[in-house]
C-alpha positions as CSV (number, residue, x, y, z in Angstrom):
1,M,-15.5,-14.9,-19.4
2,L,-11.6,-15.0,-19.3
3,D,-9.9,-16.7,-22.3
4,P,-8.6,-20.1,-21.2
5,K,-6.0,-19.9,-23.9
6,K,-4.4,-16.9,-22.2
7,V,-5.2,-17.3,-18.6
8,R,-4.3,-20.2,-16.3
9,L,-5.7,-21.1,-13.0
10,G,-3.4,-21.9,-10.1
11,I,-3.3,-21.9,-6.3
12,C,-0.7,-21.0,-3.6
13,P,0.5,-23.6,-1.1
14,I,0.2,-21.3,1.8
15,G,-3.2,-22.6,2.6
16,W,-1.6,-25.9,3.4
17,S,1.5,-24.7,5.1
18,N,2.2,-21.1,6.1
19,D,5.5,-19.6,5.1
20,D,5.6,-17.0,7.9
21,M,4.4,-19.2,10.7
22,W,5.6,-22.7,10.1
23,D,3.6,-24.2,12.8
24,L,0.4,-23.6,10.7
25,G,0.2,-26.7,8.5
26,D,3.4,-28.2,9.7
27,E,1.7,-31.6,9.5
28,N,0.9,-31.2,5.8
29,T,3.5,-32.6,3.4
30,F,4.7,-31.1,0.1
31,Q,3.4,-34.2,-1.9
32,Q,-0.1,-34.0,-0.1
33,C,-0.3,-30.3,-1.0
34,I,0.3,-30.7,-4.7
35,S,-1.8,-33.7,-5.0
36,E,-4.8,-32.0,-3.4
37,M,-4.2,-28.9,-5.5
38,K,-4.4,-31.1,-8.7
39,L,-7.4,-33.0,-7.4
40,A,-9.2,-29.7,-6.8
41,G,-8.7,-28.8,-10.4
42,F,-5.6,-26.5,-10.4
43,D,-2.9,-26.7,-13.0
44,G,-0.2,-24.7,-11.2
45,C,1.1,-23.3,-8.0
46,E,3.7,-21.1,-6.4
47,V,6.6,-22.3,-4.4
48,G,6.3,-22.8,-0.7
49,H,8.9,-23.5,2.0
50,K,8.3,-27.2,2.0
51,Y,9.0,-27.5,-1.7
52,P,12.3,-29.3,-2.8
53,E,15.2,-27.0,-3.2
54,D,16.5,-29.3,-6.0
55,K,14.8,-27.9,-9.1
56,T,15.0,-31.3,-10.9
57,V,13.1,-33.0,-8.1
58,L,10.5,-30.3,-8.0
59,K,9.9,-30.5,-11.8
60,H,9.7,-34.3,-11.7
61,M,7.1,-34.2,-8.9
62,L,5.0,-31.6,-10.7
63,D,5.4,-33.3,-14.2
64,A,3.9,-36.5,-12.7
65,R,0.8,-34.6,-11.7
66,N,0.7,-32.5,-15.0
67,M,1.3,-29.2,-13.0
68,T,3.7,-26.4,-13.3
69,I,5.2,-23.7,-11.1
70,A,3.6,-20.3,-12.0
71,S,5.8,-18.0,-9.8
72,K,7.7,-17.6,-6.5
73,W,8.0,-14.9,-3.9
74,F,11.3,-12.9,-3.8
75,S,12.2,-10.7,-0.9
76,S,14.1,-7.7,-2.3
77,F,16.1,-5.2,-0.1
78,L,16.7,-2.6,-2.9
79,V,16.4,0.3,-0.4
80,D,18.8,-1.0,2.3
81,K,21.2,-3.3,0.5
82,P,23.6,-2.8,-2.3
83,Y,22.0,-3.5,-5.7
84,E,24.6,-6.0,-6.7
85,E,23.8,-8.1,-3.6
86,V,20.1,-8.2,-4.4
87,E,20.7,-9.0,-8.0
88,A,22.9,-11.9,-7.1
89,E,20.1,-13.4,-5.0
90,F,17.5,-12.6,-7.7
91,V,19.5,-14.4,-10.4
92,K,19.6,-17.7,-8.2
93,E,15.8,-17.5,-8.1
94,L,15.4,-16.9,-11.7
95,E,17.6,-19.9,-12.6
96,Y,15.3,-22.1,-10.4
97,L,12.1,-20.6,-11.8
98,S,13.3,-20.8,-15.4
99,Y,14.0,-24.5,-15.1
100,V,10.5,-25.2,-13.6
101,G,8.7,-23.3,-16.2
102,A,7.6,-20.2,-14.2
103,T,6.3,-17.0,-16.0
104,A,6.7,-14.6,-13.0
105,I,8.7,-13.8,-10.0
106,N,6.7,-11.9,-7.3
107,V,9.0,-9.2,-5.8
108,S,8.1,-7.7,-2.4
109,E,10.4,-4.9,-0.9
110,Q,11.2,-6.0,2.5
111,S,13.4,-3.2,3.7
112,G,11.8,-2.1,7.0
113,S,8.9,-4.5,6.7
114,I,6.8,-5.2,9.7
115,Q,4.7,-8.0,8.1
116,G,6.6,-10.7,10.2
117,Q,6.7,-8.7,13.4
118,L,4.3,-10.4,15.9
119,D,4.1,-7.5,18.3
120,T,3.7,-4.6,15.7
121,P,0.2,-3.5,14.8
122,V,-0.1,-3.6,11.1
123,L,-2.9,-0.9,10.8
124,D,-1.5,1.7,13.2
125,D,0.8,3.6,10.9
126,K,3.8,1.8,12.2
127,K,5.2,0.9,8.8
128,R,8.2,2.5,7.2
129,V,7.7,5.5,4.9
130,L,10.3,6.0,2.2
131,T,12.0,9.4,1.5
132,D,12.2,10.7,-2.1
133,E,15.9,9.4,-2.3
134,E,14.8,6.0,-1.1
135,W,12.0,5.9,-3.6
136,D,14.4,6.6,-6.4
137,R,16.9,3.9,-5.3
138,F,14.0,1.5,-5.0
139,T,12.4,2.1,-8.5
140,T,15.7,2.3,-10.2
141,G,16.7,-1.0,-8.8
142,L,13.4,-2.6,-9.6
143,N,13.7,-1.5,-13.2
144,K,17.1,-3.1,-13.4
145,L,15.8,-6.4,-12.0
146,G,12.8,-6.3,-14.4
147,K,15.1,-5.8,-17.4
148,L,17.3,-8.6,-16.4
149,S,14.4,-11.1,-15.8
150,M,12.7,-10.3,-18.9
151,E,15.5,-10.1,-21.3
152,K,17.5,-13.0,-20.1
153,Y,14.9,-15.3,-18.7
154,G,11.6,-14.2,-20.3
155,I,10.1,-14.0,-16.8
156,R,8.0,-11.1,-15.6
157,T,9.1,-9.2,-12.6
158,C,5.7,-8.6,-10.8
159,F,5.8,-6.3,-7.8
160,H,3.8,-7.5,-4.9
161,H,2.3,-4.8,-2.8
162,H,1.9,-6.1,0.7
163,M,0.6,-5.2,4.2
164,G,3.4,-3.9,6.4
165,T,5.8,-2.9,3.8
166,V,7.0,0.3,2.1
167,C,4.5,-0.3,-0.7
168,Q,1.1,-1.1,0.9
169,T,-1.4,1.6,-0.2
170,V,-2.9,2.5,-3.5
171,E,-0.8,5.8,-3.3
172,E,2.3,4.0,-2.8
173,T,1.7,1.4,-5.5
174,T,0.7,4.1,-7.9
175,R,4.0,5.9,-7.2
176,L,5.8,2.7,-8.0
177,M,4.0,1.9,-11.2
178,E,4.4,5.6,-12.4
179,N,8.2,5.4,-11.8
180,T,9.0,2.0,-13.4
181,D,9.2,0.9,-16.9
182,P,6.1,-0.9,-18.2
183,K,8.2,-3.1,-20.3
184,Y,10.1,-4.5,-17.4
185,V,8.0,-4.0,-14.2
186,F,4.5,-5.5,-13.8
187,L,2.0,-5.5,-10.9
188,C,1.2,-8.6,-8.9
189,F,-2.4,-7.5,-8.3
190,D,-3.6,-8.8,-4.9
191,T,-7.3,-8.3,-4.0
192,G,-6.8,-9.1,-0.4
193,H,-3.9,-6.8,0.4
194,F,-5.6,-3.7,-1.1
195,T,-8.8,-4.5,0.8
196,F,-7.0,-5.1,4.1
197,A,-5.2,-1.8,3.7
198,G,-8.7,0.0,3.3
199,E,-8.4,0.5,-0.4
200,D,-10.6,-0.4,-3.2
201,P,-8.9,-3.1,-5.4
202,V,-11.3,-2.5,-8.3
203,K,-10.3,1.2,-8.6
204,M,-6.7,0.2,-8.6
205,L,-7.3,-2.3,-11.4
206,E,-9.3,0.2,-13.4
207,K,-6.1,2.4,-13.4
208,F,-3.5,-0.3,-14.0
209,A,-5.1,-3.3,-15.6
210,D,-2.7,-3.1,-18.4
211,R,0.3,-3.4,-16.0
212,V,-0.9,-6.6,-14.3
213,G,1.5,-9.5,-14.8
214,H,0.3,-11.9,-12.2
215,V,-2.9,-12.1,-10.0
216,H,-3.5,-13.2,-6.5
217,L,-7.2,-13.7,-5.5
218,K,-7.8,-13.3,-1.8
219,N,-11.1,-12.8,-0.1
220,M,-11.4,-10.9,3.2
221,R,-13.5,-11.4,6.3
222,M,-14.0,-7.7,7.1
223,P,-15.3,-8.1,10.6
224,L,-11.8,-9.6,11.4
225,V,-10.0,-6.9,9.6
226,E,-12.0,-4.4,11.7
227,K,-11.1,-6.2,14.8
228,A,-7.4,-6.2,13.8
229,R,-7.6,-2.4,13.6
230,A,-9.6,-2.0,16.8
231,E,-7.4,-4.4,18.8
232,H,-4.0,-3.4,17.2
233,W,-3.2,-6.8,15.7
234,S,-0.1,-7.6,13.8
235,F,-0.4,-9.0,10.3
236,L,0.4,-12.4,11.6
237,D,-2.3,-12.1,14.3
238,A,-4.8,-11.3,11.5
239,V,-3.8,-14.3,9.5
240,R,-4.0,-16.7,12.3
241,A,-7.4,-15.3,13.3
242,G,-8.7,-15.9,9.8
243,A,-8.9,-12.4,8.1
244,F,-8.2,-14.0,4.7
245,T,-10.2,-16.6,2.9
246,V,-10.8,-17.8,-0.7
247,P,-13.1,-16.5,-3.5
248,G,-16.5,-18.1,-3.1
249,D,-16.5,-18.1,0.7
250,P,-19.7,-16.4,1.7
251,D,-17.9,-14.7,4.7
252,G,-15.9,-12.7,2.2
253,C,-16.4,-9.3,0.9
254,V,-14.3,-8.9,-2.3
255,E,-16.3,-8.1,-5.5
256,F,-14.5,-10.5,-7.8
257,D,-16.9,-10.3,-10.8
258,K,-15.6,-6.8,-11.4
259,V,-12.1,-7.9,-11.1
260,F,-12.7,-10.6,-13.7
261,D,-14.4,-8.1,-16.1
262,L,-11.5,-5.6,-15.9
263,L,-8.9,-8.3,-16.4
264,D,-10.8,-9.6,-19.5
265,K,-11.3,-6.2,-21.0
266,A,-7.6,-5.5,-20.6
267,G,-6.7,-8.7,-22.4
268,Y,-4.8,-10.1,-19.4
269,S,-2.6,-13.1,-20.1
270,G,-0.9,-15.0,-17.3
271,W,-1.9,-16.8,-14.0
272,I,-4.7,-16.3,-11.8
273,M,-3.8,-17.7,-8.3
274,V,-6.2,-18.5,-5.4
275,E,-4.2,-17.5,-2.4
276,A,-5.5,-17.4,1.2
277,E,-3.3,-17.5,4.3
278,Q,-5.4,-19.6,6.5
279,D,-4.9,-21.9,9.5
280,P,-5.4,-25.4,8.0
281,A,-6.7,-26.7,11.3
282,K,-9.6,-24.2,11.0
283,A,-10.0,-24.1,7.2
284,N,-9.3,-27.5,5.6
285,P,-7.0,-26.6,2.6
286,F,-8.6,-29.2,0.2
287,E,-12.1,-28.1,0.9
288,Y,-11.2,-24.4,0.5
289,A,-9.2,-25.1,-2.6
290,K,-12.4,-26.6,-4.1
291,M,-14.5,-23.7,-2.9
292,G,-12.2,-21.3,-4.7
293,R,-11.9,-23.2,-7.9
294,E,-15.6,-23.9,-8.2
295,Y,-16.4,-20.2,-7.7
296,I,-13.9,-19.0,-10.3
297,T,-15.0,-21.6,-12.8
298,K,-18.6,-20.6,-12.4
299,H,-17.8,-16.9,-12.9
300,T,-15.1,-17.1,-15.5
301,G,-15.1,-20.5,-17.2
302,L,-11.6,-21.1,-16.1
303,G,-10.7,-24.5,-14.7
304,G,-13.3,-26.8,-16.3
305,E,-15.4,-29.0,-14.4
306,V,-13.9,-31.3,-11.8
307,V,-16.4,-33.7,-10.2
308,L,-15.6,-34.8,-6.8
309,K,-18.0,-36.9,-4.8
């Protein structure tokens, strides 16, 4: 049972409106999204593309629902762009996140990423592999960003391993963790992306539970992952087909109890977020949000009881 004084439960808006394919969920409004999140029993969320750019408007709308922002995605290009250029964009996001009460920023290195390429198979070894010199530039820059975010804003820089990027596998994520400063660089641990990559998320968590600063709980429909490999799907093809789902979905395969146990033993403090990129026309966002929240509450005690008839 995770400590509700240290761990908060949130959900990402990507189940309502997809940030990579805007046609998925285009009909769902921002206010509908955050209202249904709260109704399903969540206290926080991440920032999606339909959220107000004006931080005062965003905070007002969330305050009205007794909700807060947990974190936001940040696309870094530390390998391919000058560090100063990346830092300038990073600071803009930190100013926004600091105002709305976020505790983390989820950094994903997008230099050479194929995650958004519709015609590039994500499981066919098409992704970029960094040289030693590029790794050094990458980790050095990430340490600088992490130091800045922690010391000036009190916000954790949490690195998000992701399909189709230079940091996708356990080996790559391990290299990143071992070459960054644990005081400044944390792991955005994502059960789905490790599973999709053919890795065991539990083994990764056993090794780096004390580095976790933010958690994404995704479930995976493995028959669709296997089909993605066999039929050479892109990452976005797999999302659209329904490879991802929420904790508690009987179609999923992730062993969440082991994840909860390891986080508890490590004394994890921070947000646990339900995140499942699904087509809302196939997977009703509110129904799946309830499914995920009820499962997590049953297995951890987080979230309390929300009775919806």
